[in-house]
C-alpha positions, 0 to 999 in steps of 0.5 A: 828296476830290481826284480826278484823272483822265487821259483814257480810251482807251475813253471810252464804257466806264465804270470798272465795265465796264472793271474796274480795280485799286487801289493804296492807302496810308494815313497815320496819327497813329501805329502803333496803330489803337487810339490813332491815326487815319487822316489820309489814304487815297490810292488810285490806281484804274487800268485800263491807261493810264486812271487816277484818283487819290483822296485822302481827307483828315481828315474825308473819311476815312469808311466811306462815302467809302472804299467809294465810292472802291473800288467796282468794284475788282478787286484792291487792291495795298499794301505791308505792307497785310496787317499795317498798312493793311487792319487799321487801316482795318478797326479805324478805319472798320469796313471789311474791304477783303478782303471788297470786293476781292482783296488783293495785298500786294507786300511778300511778292513783294519778299521772294520776290525777296530785297528786304527792308526798308520800302517806301522801302528797296525803292524804293532797291534797285530804283532807283524814283525819288522827288521828295520825298527824306528824308520818312519815315512819321514825318515824315508824322505830324509834317506832319499835326500841324503842319497841325492845330496851325498850319493850315500848308497847306504841311505838308498839301501835303507830306503829300499829295505824300508819300502820292501818291508812295507810292501811285503807286510801288506801281504801279511796284513791281508792274510792276518785280516782274513781278506780273501783274494779277489 
C-alpha cells in the first residue's frame, strides 16, 4: 500500500472525527469483471486541505485492504463508477461500496452540463491538465501486462502515475462542476 499524507490544519483531530470524501478509480486487466482482474485501486481521501492518497496494487487489492482504506468515508466520487468501478469491485472483491458510503458518479453531473465522452474527453473540454499525455485505459492494461511479464518497474511506475492522475483529477472535476460536498 502506498500512503501519502499532507499535513493537517487540525492535527489533534483524527480522520474519523473530521469526516472525509474519497475519490476512487480502478485499473483492470480488461472490461469484464467475470474474466478480468483489478490491478490497481487508487483512492484520494480528503477533508479540506488535508488529504491522503492510497494505491492498492496487485496482491494488495483485497477486500480487507479496501475496507480499511475507505473506513469512515462519507462520500465516494467516481467517473462512470456506477457502471464500471463499483460493480467491478463488488464482483471481484465482494464489497458493495454503496453500503459503506454514499456514491456520487460525476459522469452524470457532466451530462447535465452537456459534457460527454470518457473522463479524458471531459478533462480536455474543461482544460483540466494532465502530466501524462496520450496514456489511455487500454495502455493501463498493457502497462500492467508488461510489469507482470517482464518485471518492468518503469511500466508499473507509469501505471501508478496514470491512476493517480485519474484519481486526483476527479477532485478537480468535482470542483469545476461546482458539485457540493455531501
